[in-house]
C-alpha positions in Angstrom: -148.3 -79.4 -44.3 -151.0 -81.6 -45.9 -148.6 -84.1 -47.3 -146.7 -84.3 -44.0 -150.1 -84.9 -42.2 -150.9 -87.7 -44.7 -147.4 -89.3 -44.2 -147.9 -89.2 -40.5 -151.5 -90.5 -40.7 -150.2 -93.6 -42.5 -147.9 -94.3 -39.6 -151.1 -94.7 -37.5 -152.5 -97.4 -39.8 -153.3 -100.7 -38.0 -153.4 -98.9 -34.6 -156.2 -100.6 -32.6 -159.4 -98.7 -31.8 -159.6 -97.4 -28.2 -162.3 -94.9 -27.2 -160.7 -91.7 -25.8 -157.1 -92.9 -26.8 -154.6 -91.1 -29.0 -151.3 -93.1 -29.0 -150.0 -94.4 -32.3 -149.5 -98.1 -32.3 -151.3 -98.6 -29.1 -154.9 -97.3 -29.3 -156.9 -94.4 -30.9 -160.4 -93.2 -31.8 -161.2 -90.8 -34.7 -160.9 -87.7 -32.5 -157.6 -89.1 -31.1 -156.2 -89.6 -34.6 -156.7 -85.8 -35.4 -155.5 -84.9 -32.0 -152.4 -87.1 -32.4 -151.7 -85.8 -35.9 -151.8 -82.2 -34.5 -149.4 -83.2 -31.8 -147.1 -84.9 -34.4 -147.2 -81.7 -36.5 -146.4 -79.6 -33.4 -149.7 -77.8 -33.6 -151.9 -76.7 -30.7 -155.1 -78.7 -30.6 -158.2 -78.2 -28.5 -158.7 -80.3 -25.5 -160.2 -83.8 -25.8 -163.3 -82.6 -24.0 -163.8 -79.8 -26.5 -163.2 -82.2 -29.4 -165.7 -84.7 -28.1 -168.3 -82.1 -27.1 -168.6 -80.3 -30.4 -166.3 -81.6 -33.1 -167.1 -78.9 -35.6 -166.5 -76.0 -33.2 -163.2 -77.6 -32.0 -162.0 -78.2 -35.6 -162.9 -74.6 -36.6 -160.8 -73.4 -33.6 -157.5 -74.7 -35.1 -158.0 -75.9 -38.6 -158.7 -73.8 -41.7 -161.8 -74.4 -43.9 -161.1 -75.9 -47.2 -163.3 -76.0 -50.4 -162.5 -79.5 -51.6 -161.1 -82.7 -50.0 -157.5 -83.3 -51.1 -154.8 -85.4 -49.8 -153.9 -84.6 -46.2 -157.1 -82.5 -45.5 -159.2 -83.4 -42.5 -162.8 -84.3 -43.2 -165.7 -84.4 -40.8 -168.6 -86.9 -41.4 -172.1 -87.4 -40.0 -173.9 -90.6 -39.4 -176.5 -89.6 -41.9 -176.5 -87.2 -44.8 -177.2 -83.7 -43.6 -176.5 -84.6 -39.9 -174.0 -83.1 -37.5 -170.4 -84.1 -37.8 -169.5 -87.0 -35.4 -166.5 -88.6 -37.1 -163.2 -87.5 -38.5 -160.6 -88.7 -41.0 -157.7 -87.6 -43.3 -158.0 -87.7 -47.1 -155.5 -89.8 -48.9 -154.8 -90.0 -52.7 -157.0 -91.5 -55.3 -160.4 -91.3 -53.6 -159.4 -92.8 -50.3 -159.2 -91.7 -46.6 -157.7 -92.8 -43.3 -159.9 -93.0 -40.2 -160.2 -94.9 -36.9 -163.0 -97.4 -37.3 -164.5 -98.9 -34.1 -164.3 -102.4 -35.3 -160.8 -102.4 -37.0 -158.9 -99.5 -35.8 -157.0 -97.1 -38.2 -157.7 -98.1 -41.8 -157.5 -96.6 -45.2 -160.9 -96.9 -47.0 -162.3 -96.0 -50.3 -163.9 -92.5 -50.1 -167.0 -93.6 -52.0 -170.5 -92.2 -52.5 -171.6 -93.3 -49.0 -168.8 -91.3 -47.3 -169.1 -88.3 -49.7 -172.8 -88.0 -48.9 -172.0 -87.8 -45.2 -169.0 -85.4 -45.4 -170.0 -82.2 -43.7 -166.9 -80.2 -43.6 -163.3 -80.2 -45.1 -160.4 -78.5 -43.3 -156.7 -77.8 -44.0 -154.0 -77.8 -41.4 -152.8 -74.4 -40.3 -149.3 -73.2 -41.2 -146.6 -74.6 -39.0 -145.6 -72.6 -36.0 -142.8 -70.1 -36.5 -141.0 -71.0 -33.3 -140.4 -74.5 -32.0 -143.0 -75.8 -29.5 -142.1 -75.7 -25.8 -140.3 -78.8 -24.6 -142.5 -81.6 -23.4 -142.3 -82.5 -19.7 -140.1 -85.4 -19.1 -141.6 -86.3 -15.7 -138.5 -85.2 -13.8 -138.6 -81.7 -12.4 -135.4 -79.6 -12.1 -135.7 -79.7 -8.3 -135.8 -83.5 -8.4 -132.4 -83.8 -10.0 
């Protein structure tokens, strides 16, 4: 699941930043990136309100704690070392990670000392659902046909 999450995260690269958005190629913020990846992986994700209200509690509700960052894992970061998590990204290979930056959109950055000191939590994606997700509404109800 991690490698699939990383592959999908790379598809979001260069998506412009948009507060409250979660549409690949159109606009996204850091929470929207995680929300969009969960959607792409057919996982149930907490509501946008829950994710924005308390990122840690929301992440704990659908992701599994992980000991060390590895490719495809979700990382939560704080503005300052020891602070509460307010930003999220996905680990890539060779000390890099993917996240939505407010000035440049979705980018792959070096996961250096500055980011390591601000990483508060590391999560793994849950196992994929055993049954296919329910069909998404198409906008046309059966009674409208």
